[in-house]
C-alpha positions in Angstrom: 10.0 -5.0 119.6 7.4 -6.3 117.3 6.1 -10.1 117.0 7.5 -11.5 113.9 7.6 -15.1 112.7 11.1 -15.3 111.4 11.1 -19.1 111.4 8.3 -20.4 109.1 8.3 -24.1 108.3 11.7 -24.1 109.9 13.6 -26.3 107.1 11.0 -28.9 107.7 8.1 -28.7 105.0 4.7 -29.9 104.7 4.7 -33.2 102.2 2.3 -32.9 99.6 2.1 -32.9 95.6 0.0 -30.3 93.7 -3.1 -31.8 91.9 -1.5 -32.7 88.6 1.2 -34.5 90.7 4.0 -31.3 89.6 5.8 -30.6 93.4 6.5 -27.0 91.7 3.2 -24.7 91.4 3.4 -21.7 89.5 1.2 -18.5 89.9 0.9 -15.7 86.6 -0.3 -12.7 88.0 -1.6 -9.3 86.1 -2.2 -5.9 88.0 -5.1 -4.0 86.9 -4.6 -0.8 88.9 -5.2 2.2 85.7 -7.5 4.5 86.7 -6.7 3.8 90.6 -3.5 5.9 91.1 -3.1 8.6 93.1 -4.2 11.7 90.7 -4.7 15.2 91.4 -7.1 15.4 88.1 -9.1 12.7 90.3 -9.3 14.8 93.2 -5.9 13.4 95.4 -3.7 16.0 97.1 -0.6 14.6 94.4 -0.1 12.2 91.6 1.5 9.1 91.7 5.6 9.2 91.1 6.4 6.0 89.7 6.2 5.6 86.4 8.3 5.5 82.9 10.7 8.5 84.7 10.0 10.2 87.4 7.4 12.9 87.3 8.4 16.5 87.4 4.9 18.3 88.0 5.0 20.0 91.2 2.8 18.5 94.0 -0.7 19.7 93.7 -0.9 20.2 89.8 -2.5 18.3 87.5 0.1 15.5 86.0 -1.6 14.4 82.5 1.5 12.8 81.4 1.6 10.6 84.4 -2.4 10.0 83.7 -1.1 8.7 79.9 1.5 6.7 81.1 -1.4 4.1 83.4 -3.8 4.9 80.5 -1.5 3.1 77.7 -2.2 -0.1 80.3 -6.0 -0.1 80.0 -6.0 1.5 76.1 -3.3 -1.0 74.7 -1.1 -3.3 76.8 -4.4 -4.9 77.7 -5.2 -6.5 74.6 -1.4 -7.8 73.8 -1.2 -9.3 76.9 -4.5 -11.3 76.7 -3.9 -12.5 73.2 -0.6 -14.0 74.4 -2.7 -15.5 77.3 -4.8 -17.0 75.0 -2.2 -18.5 72.9 -0.4 -20.2 75.8 -3.4 -21.4 77.2 -2.3 -20.3 80.6 -5.2 -18.8 83.1 -3.7 -15.7 85.3 -5.4 -13.9 88.6 -6.1 -10.6 87.7 -5.6 -8.2 90.8 -8.0 -5.6 90.7 -8.4 -2.3 91.9 -11.8 -1.5 92.8 -11.7 2.0 91.8 -10.1 1.0 88.3 -12.7 -1.7 88.0 -15.8 1.1 88.6 -14.5 3.0 85.9 -14.0 0.3 82.9 -16.6 -2.3 84.1 -16.5 -3.9 80.4 -12.4 -4.6 80.7 -13.0 -6.8 83.8 -16.0 -8.3 82.3 -14.0 -9.2 79.1 -11.0 -10.5 81.6 -12.8 -12.9 83.5 -15.4 -14.1 81.0 -11.8 -15.2 79.1 -10.9 -17.5 82.3 -8.7 -15.1 84.5 -9.5 -15.2 88.3 -10.4 -11.7 89.5 -9.1 -10.8 92.9 -9.2 -7.8 95.2 -6.2 -5.1 94.9 -7.2 -2.3 97.4 -10.1 0.2 96.4 -7.0 2.7 95.0 -3.7 1.5 94.8 -2.3 2.5 98.0 -0.6 0.1 100.9 -3.7 -0.6 103.5 -1.2 0.3 106.2 -2.2 3.8 105.3 -5.6 3.3 107.3 -6.1 4.6 110.4 -9.4 2.3 111.5 -10.4 -0.8 110.2 -14.2 0.9 109.7 -12.8 2.7 106.6 -10.7 -0.1 105.8 -13.3 -2.8 105.8 -15.9 -0.3 103.4 -13.2 -0.1 100.9 -12.9 -3.9 101.1 -16.4 -4.4 100.7 -16.4 -1.7 98.2 -14.0 -3.9 96.2 -16.4 -6.7 96.4 -19.4 -5.2 95.0 -17.5 -4.0 92.3 -16.3 -6.7 90.9 -18.7 -8.7 91.4 -20.8 -6.3 89.2 -18.7 -5.8 86.8 -17.7 -9.9 86.5 -20.6 -11.9 88.3 -17.6 -13.8 90.5 -17.1 -12.6 93.8 -13.1 -12.1 94.4 -11.6 -14.7 96.9 -8.7 -13.3 97.3 -6.3 -10.3 98.3 -3.4 -8.3 98.0 -2.5 -4.4 98.4 0.6 -2.4 97.8 3.2 -2.2 99.5 1.6 -4.1 103.7 -1.8 -4.5 105.0 -3.1 -2.7 108.2 -2.9 -4.3 111.3 -6.6 -5.1 111.3 -7.0 -6.5 107.2 -6.4 -10.1 107.7 -9.1 -9.9 110.7 -11.3 -8.2 108.0 -10.8 -10.8 105.1 -11.2 -13.4 107.9 -14.6 -11.8 108.8 -15.7 -12.0 105.4 -14.4 -15.4 104.5 -11.8 -14.5 102.2 -9.9 -17.7 100.8 -6.7 -15.9 101.0 -4.4 -13.1 101.1 -1.4 -12.7 99.3 0.5 -10.3 101.3 3.5 -11.9 102.3 7.0 -11.8 100.6 8.5 -14.7 103.0 8.0 -18.2 101.5 8.0 -20.5 98.7 4.7 -21.9 99.5 1.4 -20.7 101.1 1.1 -20.9 104.7 -1.9 -20.5 107.6 -1.9 -17.3 109.6 -3.7 -18.5 112.8 -3.7 -14.8 114.5 -7.1 -13.2 113.3 -9.8 -14.3 115.6 -12.2 -15.1 113.3 -10.4 -17.6 112.3 -7.1 -19.3 110.1 -6.4 -17.0 107.0 -4.2 -18.9 104.1 -1.2 -16.4 103.0 -0.3 -17.5 99.5 3.2 -16.0 98.8 3.5 -13.1 96.5 6.9 -12.4 94.7 8.4 -8.6 93.9 11.7 -9.9 92.7 10.3 -12.1 89.7 8.0 -9.1 88.9 8.4 -6.8 86.0 7.9 -3.5 88.4 12.0 -4.6 88.5 11.6 -2.7 85.2 10.7 0.9 86.7 14.0 0.3 89.8 17.7 1.4 89.0 18.9 -2.2 90.3 15.8 -4.0 87.9 15.7 -5.5 84.5 16.8 -3.3 81.3 16.2 -5.8 78.3 13.2 -7.8 78.1 15.4 -11.1 78.0 16.5 -10.2 81.8 13.1 -10.7 83.0 12.8 -14.1 81.0 16.6 -14.9 82.0 15.7 -14.4 86.0 12.6 -16.6 85.8 14.2 -19.3 84.1 17.0 -19.4 86.2 14.1 -19.6 89.6 12.4 -22.2 87.3 15.8 -23.7 87.1 16.4 -23.8 90.8 13.1 -24.8 92.3 12.6 -27.7 89.6 15.9 -28.9 91.4 14.4 -29.0 94.9 10.9 -29.9 93.6 13.2 -33.2 92.2 14.0 -33.6 95.5 10.4 -34.0 96.9 10.4 -30.6 98.2 6.7 -28.5 97.2 7.4 -25.3 96.3 5.4 -22.3 94.2 6.7 -19.6 92.1 4.9 -16.3 91.8 5.0 -14.1 88.5 4.0 -10.6 88.4 3.1 -8.3 85.3 1.7 -4.8 84.7 -0.6 -3.4 82.0 1.5 -1.0 81.3 4.8 -1.8 82.0 5.1 -5.3 80.0 2.1 -4.0 77.8 4.5 -1.8 76.3 5.8 -3.2 73.1 9.7 -3.2 74.2 9.1 -5.2 77.4 6.2 -7.1 75.9 8.6 -9.7 75.1 9.2 -10.8 78.6 5.5 -11.7 78.7 5.2 -13.5 76.0 8.5 -15.2 76.3 7.9 -16.1 80.0 4.3 -17.6 78.8 6.0 -19.5 76.5 8.7 -21.0 78.6 6.2 -22.1 81.2 3.6 -23.9 78.5 7.0 -25.7 77.3 7.8 -27.4 81.0 4.0 -27.8 82.1 5.2 -31.6 82.9 7.1 -30.2 85.4 4.8 -27.9 86.4 1.1 -26.8 88.1 0.2 -23.7 86.4 -3.1 -22.6 88.1 -4.9 -19.5 89.5 -4.3 -18.3 93.2 -7.3 -19.7 93.9 -6.7 -22.9 93.0 -3.7 -23.2 94.5 -5.1 -21.6 97.6 -7.6 -24.5 97.1 -5.4 -27.4 96.4 -3.0 -26.3 99.5 -5.9 -26.0 102.2 -7.1 -29.5 101.0 -3.6 -30.9 101.1 -2.4 -29.1 104.6 -5.6 -28.3 106.5 -5.0 -25.4 109.4 -3.4 -26.5 112.2 -5.1 -26.6 115.8 -4.5 -23.0 117.7 
């Protein structure tokens, strides 16, 4: 049986406030994956099947339709979303796939120059659980760091991969001095993973429910307003818990090719406006800022 921590804080959460005195922090994440997905046209054995519709192109054949669905994100969606971030004065964390940055370094540079945090989203848009050995995974992590630093001038401090990590991912991140990993879906607060031999690694959890990928799932959102209402419901519950003195974190995830589309863009725009209008109750911060603040308030426990 695998070793799993199903207890967490056990109902006794650390007592602290975020830097502005709020009990509830909010992280806005934008995923930059376009150009790093599987595509036969890029030499892969198959193309990514998840998109606006399930691909009907046979495996092994180039799927130019899927290429174009992804391409919309960087050609059109990005600019719409950057304008909305500027309008709301909210800084987000961009999860960059390394190969996407290698192909579009100017876009990555523009994003970071506008105040957003660069973090690693894997070299390819694939699960790190796919890696069969730590050496290949380590080489791809280092390629990501180099590509992002070359394009933006900033070293990424955080990590999140599609799907799940490998057995070695957290050790590789700890060895390389990463501030945090976000492959955790199991809490409303950051927490320390003490298992890496190189030292404890902070987990800043992510969320797949308050995430626009639900527009691509049959049990998810259809109209833009549905995601806005969902996030507003989450804020209401967490604000009530924060009012009772419990520190909390809400994660909201977006993708260029999903909410960058006009019919879904209202979800992104209106959630940003919702957050901007409630700043007296919230601390809206990048994931690196959240990791630094939590580390200062809740240092890692002794082994």
